[in-house]
C-alpha positions in Angstrom: -31.8 -52.5 -48.3 -34.8 -51.5 -46.1 -34.6 -52.0 -42.4 -37.2 -51.7 -39.7 -36.7 -49.2 -37.1 -37.2 -50.8 -33.6 -40.1 -49.4 -31.8 -39.9 -49.2 -27.9 -43.2 -49.2 -26.2 -43.6 -48.4 -22.5 -46.7 -48.9 -20.5 -47.7 -45.6 -18.9 -47.5 -47.1 -15.3 -44.1 -48.7 -16.0 -42.7 -45.6 -17.6 -43.8 -43.5 -14.8 -42.3 -45.8 -12.2 -39.0 -46.0 -14.0 -38.5 -42.3 -14.5 -39.7 -41.5 -11.1 -37.2 -43.8 -9.5 -34.2 -42.6 -11.8 -35.0 -39.0 -11.1 -35.9 -39.4 -7.4 -32.6 -40.9 -6.2 -30.2 -38.2 -7.4 -32.4 -35.5 -6.1 -32.7 -37.2 -2.8 -28.8 -37.7 -2.8 -28.2 -34.0 -3.6 -30.4 -33.0 -0.8 -28.4 -35.1 1.7 -24.9 -34.3 0.3 -24.9 -30.7 -0.9 -25.4 -29.1 2.5 -22.3 -30.8 3.8 -20.0 -28.4 2.0 -22.0 -25.5 3.3 -21.7 -26.7 6.8 -18.0 -27.3 6.6 -17.5 -23.8 5.3 -19.5 -22.1 7.9 -18.3 -24.1 11.0 -15.9 -22.3 13.2 -15.4 -24.7 16.1 -12.4 -27.0 15.4 -13.9 -30.1 17.1 -17.2 -29.7 15.4 -15.5 -29.2 12.1 -13.4 -32.3 12.6 -16.4 -34.4 13.4 -18.4 -33.0 10.4 -15.5 -33.9 8.0 -15.1 -37.3 9.5 -18.8 -38.0 9.2 -18.5 -37.2 5.4 -15.3 -39.1 4.9 -16.9 -41.2 2.0 -18.9 -38.3 0.6 -17.6 -37.7 -2.9 -18.7 -34.0 -2.9 -16.5 -33.6 0.2 -13.2 -35.6 -0.4 -13.0 -34.9 -4.1 -13.4 -31.1 -3.4 -9.9 -29.7 -3.1 -10.9 -26.5 -1.6 -13.1 -28.1 1.2 -10.2 -30.5 2.0 -7.6 -27.7 2.1 -9.8 -25.2 3.9 -10.6 -27.8 6.6 -7.0 -28.7 7.2 -5.8 -25.1 7.1 -8.3 -24.1 9.8 -7.4 -27.0 11.9 -3.7 -26.1 11.6 -4.6 -22.6 12.6 -6.3 -23.9 15.7 -3.2 -26.1 16.3 -5.3 -29.2 16.3 -2.7 -31.3 14.5 -4.2 -34.4 16.2 -7.4 -33.9 14.3 -5.5 -33.4 11.1 -3.6 -36.7 11.6 -6.8 -38.5 12.3 -8.6 -37.2 9.3 -5.8 -37.7 6.8 -4.8 -41.2 8.0 -8.4 -42.3 7.9 -8.6 -41.0 4.3 -5.6 -43.2 3.3 -7.5 -46.3 4.3 -10.5 -45.6 2.2 -10.6 -46.5 -1.6 -9.4 -43.2 -2.7 -6.2 -43.9 -0.8 -5.1 -46.2 -3.6 -4.9 -43.3 -6.1 -1.4 -41.7 -6.3 -3.0 -38.3 -7.2 -5.0 -38.5 -3.9 -1.9 -39.4 -1.9 0.0 -36.5 -3.5 -2.8 -34.3 -2.1 -2.4 -35.8 1.4 1.3 -35.3 1.3 0.9 -31.7 0.3 -1.7 -31.1 3.0 0.6 -32.5 5.7 3.3 -30.2 4.4 1.3 -27.0 4.5 0.2 -27.9 8.0 3.9 -28.1 9.0 3.7 -31.8 9.6 6.8 -32.7 7.5 7.5 -36.1 9.2 3.8 -37.2 8.5 4.3 -36.2 4.9 7.4 -38.2 4.4 6.0 -41.2 6.3 3.0 -41.1 3.8 5.4 -41.3 0.8 7.5 -44.0 2.4 4.4 -46.2 3.3 2.4 -45.9 0.0 3.0 -49.7 -0.7 1.2 -50.7 2.5 -2.1 -49.4 1.4 -1.8 -50.5 -2.3 -0.8 -47.3 -3.9 1.8 -47.3 -6.6 4.6 -44.7 -6.3 6.1 -42.6 -9.1 8.0 -39.4 -9.6 4.8 -37.4 -9.0 4.6 -38.5 -5.3 8.4 -38.1 -5.0 8.2 -34.5 -6.2 5.4 -33.8 -3.7 7.5 -35.2 -0.8 10.6 -33.2 -2.1 8.4 -30.0 -2.3 7.3 -30.5 1.3 10.9 -30.7 2.4 11.6 -27.3 0.8 8.8 -25.7 2.8 11.2 -26.1 5.9 14.5 -26.3 4.0 17.4 -28.3 5.6 20.3 -29.0 3.4 21.3 -32.3 5.0 17.8 -33.6 4.9 17.2 -32.6 1.2 20.6 -34.0 0.2 19.9 -37.3 2.0 16.4 -37.6 0.4 17.8 -37.0 -3.2 20.6 -39.5 -2.7 18.8 -42.4 -1.3 15.0 -42.1 -2.1 15.1 -42.5 -5.9 17.1 -45.8 -5.8 15.2 -47.2 -2.9 11.8 -46.7 -4.3 12.6 -47.1 -8.0 11.9 -43.5 -8.8 13.6 -41.7 -11.8 13.9 -38.0 -11.2 12.6 -35.7 -13.9 13.3 -32.0 -14.7 10.7 -30.8 -12.1 12.6 -32.8 -9.4 15.8 -31.1 -10.2 14.2 -27.6 -10.5 12.6 -28.1 -7.1 16.0 -29.1 -5.6 17.8 -26.2 -7.3 15.2 -23.7 -6.1 15.4 -25.0 -2.6 19.2 -24.9 -2.4 19.4 -21.4 -4.0 16.8 -20.2 -1.3 19.2 -21.5 1.4 22.0 -19.5 -0.2 24.2 -22.3 -1.4 24.5 -21.1 -4.9 27.5 -23.2 -5.8 25.8 -26.4 -4.6 22.8 -25.4 -6.8 25.0 -25.2 -9.9 26.3 -28.7 -9.1 22.8 -29.8 -9.0 22.4 -28.5 -12.5 25.5 -30.4 -13.7 24.0 -33.6 -12.1 20.8 -32.9 -14.1 22.8 -32.8 -17.3 24.7 -36.0 -16.4 21.4 -37.9 -15.9 20.4 -37.0 -19.5 18.1 -34.1 -18.7 18.4 -30.8 -20.4 18.2 -27.8 -18.2 15.1 -25.7 -19.1 14.3 -22.1 -18.8 13.1 -22.6 -15.2 16.4 -24.0 -14.3 18.4 -21.1 -15.7 16.0 -18.4 -14.5 16.1 -19.8 -10.9 20.0 -19.7 -11.0 20.3 -16.3 -12.6 17.9 -14.8 -10.1 19.8 -16.2 -7.2 23.2 -15.1 -8.4 21.9 -11.6 -9.1 20.3 -11.4 -5.7 23.6 -12.2 -4.1 25.4 -9.6 -6.3 27.3 -12.3 -8.1 26.3 -10.8 -11.4 29.3 -12.0 -13.4 28.1 -15.6 -13.0 24.4 -14.5 -13.6 25.4 -12.9 -16.9 27.4 -16.0 -17.8 24.4 -18.2 -17.1 22.3 -15.9 -19.3 24.8 -16.4 -22.2 25.0 -20.1 -21.6 21.3 -20.4 -21.7 21.2 -18.7 -25.1 24.1 -20.6 -26.6 22.3 -23.9 -25.6 19.3 -22.8 -27.5 17.0 -22.2 -24.5 15.0 -19.1 -25.0 14.4 -16.8 -22.2 10.8 -16.3 -21.0 9.1 -13.3 -19.5 10.2 -14.2 -16.0 13.8 -14.4 -17.2 13.6 -10.9 -18.7 11.9 -9.6 -15.5 14.8 -11.0 -13.4 17.3 -9.3 -15.6 15.4 -6.0 -15.5 15.0 -6.2 -11.7 18.8 -6.6 -11.4 19.5 -3.7 -13.7 17.1 -1.4 -11.7 18.6 -2.6 -8.3 22.0 -1.4 -9.6 20.8 2.0 -10.7 20.9 1.1 -14.4 17.4 2.4 -15.3 18.4 3.3 -18.9 19.8 -0.2 -19.5 16.5 -1.6 -18.1 14.5 0.5 -20.4 16.7 -0.7 -23.4 15.9 -4.2 -22.5 12.2 -3.4 -22.1 12.2 -1.9 -25.8 14.2 -5.0 -27.1 11.6 -7.6 -25.7 8.9 -7.0 -28.4 11.5 -7.4 -31.1 12.2 -10.9 -29.6 8.5 -11.8 -29.7 8.4 -11.4 -25.9 5.6 -9.1 -24.6 6.4 -7.3 -21.4 3.7 -7.3 -18.5 2.8 -5.0 -15.8 5.6 -6.2 -13.6 8.1 -5.3 -16.2 6.7 -1.7 -16.6 6.4 -1.3 -13.0 10.2 -2.1 -12.4 11.3 0.2 -15.2 9.1 3.1 -13.9 10.5 2.6 -10.4 14.0 2.5 -11.7 13.7 5.8 -13.4 12.2 7.4 -10.2 14.9 6.1 -8.0 17.7 7.1 -10.4 16.3 10.6 -10.4 14.6 10.8 -13.7 10.9 11.3 -12.8 10.1 12.7 -16.4 11.3 9.5 -18.0 9.2 7.4 -15.5 6.2 9.4 -16.6 7.0 8.8 -20.3 7.3 5.1 -19.7 3.9 5.2 -18.0 2.4 7.1 -20.9 4.0 4.6 -23.4 2.5 1.8 -21.5 -0.9 3.3 -21.9 -0.3 3.9 -25.5 0.4 0.2 -26.1 -2.9 -0.9 -24.5 -1.7 -1.8 -21.1 -3.7 -0.8 -18.0 -2.0 0.0 -14.8 -2.6 -2.3 -11.9 -2.6 -1.3 -8.2 1.2 -1.9 -7.9 1.9 0.6 -10.8 -0.5 3.1 -9.2 1.3 2.6 -5.9 4.7 3.1 -7.3 3.6 6.3 -9.4 1.8 7.9 -6.5 4.5 7.3 -4.0 7.4 8.6 -6.1 5.4 11.5 -7.6 4.7 12.8 -4.0 8.4 12.2 -3.2 9.2 14.4 -6.1 6.7 17.0 -5.0 4.4 16.5 -8.0 1.3 16.4 -5.8 -1.1 17.4 -8.5 -0.4 14.4 -10.7 -0.2 12.2 -7.7 -3.6 13.5 -6.7 -5.0 12.7 -10.1 -3.7 9.2 -10.1 -4.7 8.4 -6.5 -8.2 9.6 -7.3 -8.4 7.3 -10.4 -6.9 4.4 -8.4 -9.3 4.5 -5.5 -12.3 4.9 -7.8 -11.3 1.6 -9.3 -11.6 0.3 -5.8 -7.8 -0.1 -5.5 -6.2 1.6 -2.4 -2.6 2.6 -2.2 -0.6 2.3 1.0 -2.0 4.7 3.7 1.5 5.9 4.3 1.6 7.1 0.7 -1.9 8.6 0.9 -0.7 10.4 4.1 2.2 12.0 2.2 -0.1 13.0 -0.6 -2.7 14.6 1.7 0.0 16.4 3.7 1.5 17.7 0.3 -1.9 18.9 -0.9 -2.5 20.7 2.4 0.8 22.5 2.4 -0.1 23.7 -1.2 -3.3 25.0 0.1 -5.3 22.5 -1.8 -7.7 21.6 1.0 -10.6 20.6 -1.3 -8.5 18.0 -3.0 -7.3 16.7 0.3 -10.8 16.2 1.6 -11.8 14.4 -1.6 -9.0 11.9 -1.1 -10.2 11.4 2.5 -13.8 10.8 1.3 -12.5 8.1 -1.1 -10.5 6.4 1.7 -13.6 6.2 3.7 -15.4 4.4 0.9 -13.1 1.4 1.0 -14.8 -2.0 1.5 -13.9 -3.4 4.0 -13.2 -0.2 5.7 -9.8 0.8 7.2 -9.8 0.6 10.9 -10.1 3.8 12.9 -6.5 3.3 14.3 -5.2 3.2 10.6 -6.9 6.5 9.8 -5.7 8.5 12.8 -2.6 9.9 11.0 -4.6 11.0 8.0 -7.4 12.6 10.1 -4.7 14.4 12.2 -3.3 15.9 9.0 -6.6 17.0 7.7 -8.0 18.4 11.0 -4.8 20.4 11.5 -5.2 21.7 8.0 -8.8 22.7 8.4 -8.0 24.5 11.7 -5.0 26.3 10.2 -7.1 27.3 7.1 -9.7 28.8 9.3 -7.0 30.9 11.1 -5.6 32.0 7.8 -9.1 33.2 6.7 -9.6 34.9 9.9 -6.2 36.7 9.8 -6.7 37.9 6.3 -10.2 39.1 7.1 -8.6 41.6 9.4 -7.1 44.8 7.7 -4.6 46.5 9.9 -4.0 50.3 10.1 -2.4 52.7 12.5 -4.2 55.9 13.6 -2.9 59.0 15.2 -4.7 59.7 18.5 -3.6 63.3 18.4 -0.9 62.8 21.1 2.7 62.6 19.8 3.7 60.1 22.4 0.6 57.9 22.1 0.0 55.9 18.9 -2.6 53.1 19.0 -2.6 50.0 16.8 -5.9 50.2 15.1 -7.5 47.1 13.6 -10.6 47.5 11.5 -12.4 44.2 10.7 -13.0 44.5 7.0 -15.5 41.7 6.7 -18.7 42.3 8.8 -16.9 44.5 11.2 -20.0 45.4 13.1 -21.1 41.7 13.6 -20.4 40.7 17.1 -21.3 37.1 16.0 -18.4 37.1 13.6 -16.1 38.4 16.2 -17.0 35.5 18.4 -16.5 33.1 15.5 -12.9 34.4 15.2 -12.3 33.9 18.8 -12.3 37.5 19.9 -14.9 38.8 22.2 -15.9 42.5 22.5 -15.2 43.8 26.1 -16.2 47.1 27.8 -14.0 50.2 27.2 -13.4 52.9 29.8 -16.4 55.2 29.9 -14.0 58.3 29.9 -13.1 57.6 26.1 -14.6 60.4 23.9 -13.7 58.8 20.6 -15.0 56.0 18.7 -13.5 52.5 18.9 -13.9 49.0 20.3 -11.8 46.6 22.5 -11.6 42.9 21.7 -9.9 40.1 23.6 -9.0 36.5 22.7 -6.1 34.1 22.4 -4.4 36.0 25.3 -4.2 39.1 23.1 -6.0 42.4 23.4 -7.0 44.3 20.3 -7.9 48.0 20.6 -9.8 49.5 17.7 -9.4 53.2 17.3 -11.2 55.3 14.7 -8.8 57.5 12.8 -9.9 61.1 12.5 -8.1 61.7 9.1 -7.5 58.4 7.4 -6.8 60.2 4.0 -3.5 61.6 5.6 -2.1 58.2 6.6 1.2 57.4 4.9 1.1 54.8 2.1 4.0 52.6 1.1 4.3 50.7 -2.2 7.8 49.2 -1.9 7.9 46.0 0.2 11.2 46.1 2.3 11.5 43.1 4.6 14.0 45.3 6.6 11.1 47.6 7.6 9.7 47.3 11.1 7.1 44.7 11.1 4.8 42.3 13.1 5.3 38.6 12.6 2.8 35.8 12.6 3.6 32.1 12.8 2.2 29.9 10.1 2.0 26.1 9.6 1.2 26.2 5.8 3.1 28.7 3.7 1.3 27.3 0.7 -2.1 28.1 2.1 -1.1 31.6 3.0 0.5 32.2 -0.4 -2.6 31.0 -2.2 -4.8 33.3 -0.1 -2.6 36.3 -0.9 -2.8 35.6 -4.6 -6.6 35.2 -4.4 -6.9 38.6 -2.6 -4.5 40.2 -5.2 -2.1 41.2 -2.5 1.6 41.8 -3.5 4.2 40.0 -1.5 7.9 39.1 -1.3 9.3 35.7 -0.4 12.5 35.3 1.8 14.4 32.6 3.4 16.4 32.9 6.7 18.8 30.4 8.0 20.1 29.8 11.6 22.2 26.9 12.7 21.3 24.8 9.7 17.5 25.5 10.1 15.7 27.3 7.3 12.7 29.4 7.8 10.4 30.6 5.0 9.0 34.2 5.2 6.3 36.2 3.3 6.3 39.9 3.6 3.3 42.3 2.5 1.7 45.6 3.4 -1.5 46.0 5.2 -3.9 48.6 3.7 -2.2 51.4 5.5 1.3 50.4 4.3 2.5 48.7 7.4 4.7 45.6 7.0 3.3 42.1 8.0 5.5 38.9 8.1 4.2 35.4 7.9 6.7 32.7 8.7 7.0 28.9 9.6 9.2 29.4 12.6 8.2 26.4 14.6 11.6 24.8 14.5 13.6 27.9 15.2 14.6 28.2 18.8 14.1 31.4 20.7 17.4 32.2 22.4 17.1 34.8 25.1 19.7 37.5 25.4 20.4 36.8 29.1 19.4 34.3 31.7 16.2 32.8 30.4 15.7 29.2 29.2 15.6 28.9 25.3 12.4 27.4 23.8 10.9 26.8 20.5 8.5 29.0 18.6 6.0 26.2 18.3 2.5 26.7 19.8 2.0 25.9 23.5 -1.3 24.5 24.6 -2.7 25.4 21.2 -6.1 23.8 21.9 -6.4 26.3 24.8 -5.3 29.3 22.8 -7.9 28.8 20.1 -10.8 28.7 22.6 -12.2 32.2 23.4 -11.6 33.3 27.0 -14.4 33.0 29.6 -15.8 36.4 30.6 -17.3 36.3 34.0 -19.7 39.0 35.1 
C-alpha cells in the first residue's frame, strides 16, 4: 500500500524565529550558570563562599554537582564555620531536591564528614517531615556516619531501635558496616556476634564480612580464630577475593613467614586470582625483613616478567631495603628510574642512598640523585633538603681534600747533617704553580735568607710544610713490603671509600686493617709514598684521644673545621 510522506513546511521568518528562540535560551542559561562553579572553586573567603553557594541553591549545575557540594562543605568545615554548613544544608532540605532519598543520603554524609554527627542523625530521623521516604540506603548512611566517630553504646542503640522504629530491614551492607566499626574499636568477640545475628536474619555472610573479621583477628594476633574463619569461609562456599589473600599474606609477612607468603603468592594464579602490586610489595618486603634480599630481588624480577610494573610503593620498599643491605648500586639505579617517572621516594631513604654513594666514592651518582630531587614538582621545601645538601656538601669538601692530599708526593731528604733530617714534600702536580698552592690552602712564605740550598716553605691549616731539594734522590731507600707496624704519619678521613677508590685509580698498592678500642672500630689504609715511607689514612673521628697524664681526653673529630680549611691571613 502506498502512503504519502507528510511534508512539513516552515516559512523562513517563522523558522528563523523558532530556532533562534530554542538556541538562544540554553546559551543564555549556560552563560549565567557555568561561571558559578568556577567562582565557587576559586573563592577562598568562607563568608563569600557561603553567600555564593546560597545564591545558587536552586542552580542545577551547583547542587547536582557532588564535587562542588563536597568541596564547599569541606572548606567551610576547615574554616570551622559549622553555622554556615548547617544553614546551607538545612536550606537544601526544604527545596524540591530534598524529597529525593539519594539527595538526603548526600546531606547525611556531608554532615558526617564535617564532624556534625548529631545533625546527620537528625536528618535521618526527620526525613518524613519534608516528604522523603526512608529506606535501608539512608539507614546505612546514618550508620556509616556513626562509625566515623565510633562509640559502641551509640552504635548498639541505633542498631537495636532504628530498624524497627522506622520500618527498615537491614541488608548485608548494614551488617558489614557494623562489623567493621566494632572491629575497629577492638571488640572482636562482639563483631563475631554481629555476624551470627546476620545469619539469624537470613542473610549469608559474604567475602567482605569474612575478610573484615579475618583481618581484625590477625591484627590482634589471634591468628587461630583468623585461620578458623578462613576455613569456615571456604567450607561455606564463599570464595576469597584479592583483599582476603592480601590480608593473609600481610599476616604471614608480619610473623616473619616470608616463604609461606611467597607460596601463597604462587598459589593465587592457580585459583584464578591474580595478585596486584600490593601483594608483590608485601612479599618483597617480607623477604627483605627476614634477611633474604636475594629472594626479594627475584620476586621483583618475576613481577616484571609477568607484565607487572612497579608503583611508587614498590620502588620505595626496594630502595629502602637495598640501601639497608648496602646494595647502593642497585638502589641508585632504581631510585634514578623512579624519580624519572616523577615518583619520589621518602627523603629519608634518599638521604641514606646519597650517604652510601658518597662513602663509596660515587660522588657523581650522588650529585645526579640530587639533581633529580630538585626537579620535583611541586618542589621540596628548603628545610626538607637541608640534610641531603649537608651530606653532599660535606662529601664534596672531603673529596677535594682527598684530591689535594694525593696530589702531594712525600719524600724525605738528607740535609747532610746526621742530626738534622727534614721532611721534604714535593708537589707532584703543578708544583711550581703558586695559584695551585693557594687553591690547596697552603701559602708560600719567605724562607730565611741564610739558606744556601733549594726549597720552599708553605703554611696553611695550622701546619708548616718545608720543601727541601734532595741532593742525591737516587740513593734514597725504597721499600716494597707494606708493614703497618712501620713508623708512619696518620691522616684522618671521613670517607674510606673515597680514599680507597682514589688509591685504585692511581695504581697505588695498599693494605687494609681494622683496630678496635673499647668496642669502637676504626678502619685503616696503609700505603707508601714514592720514597717508601708509610702513610696511614683512618676514620678515627669516634676514637677518643686519651692522654697519658693529666690532660682532658677528647675526640679525634675536627675542631672548627670551617676555620681550618681557610688559608691563614698573611699580614705584611
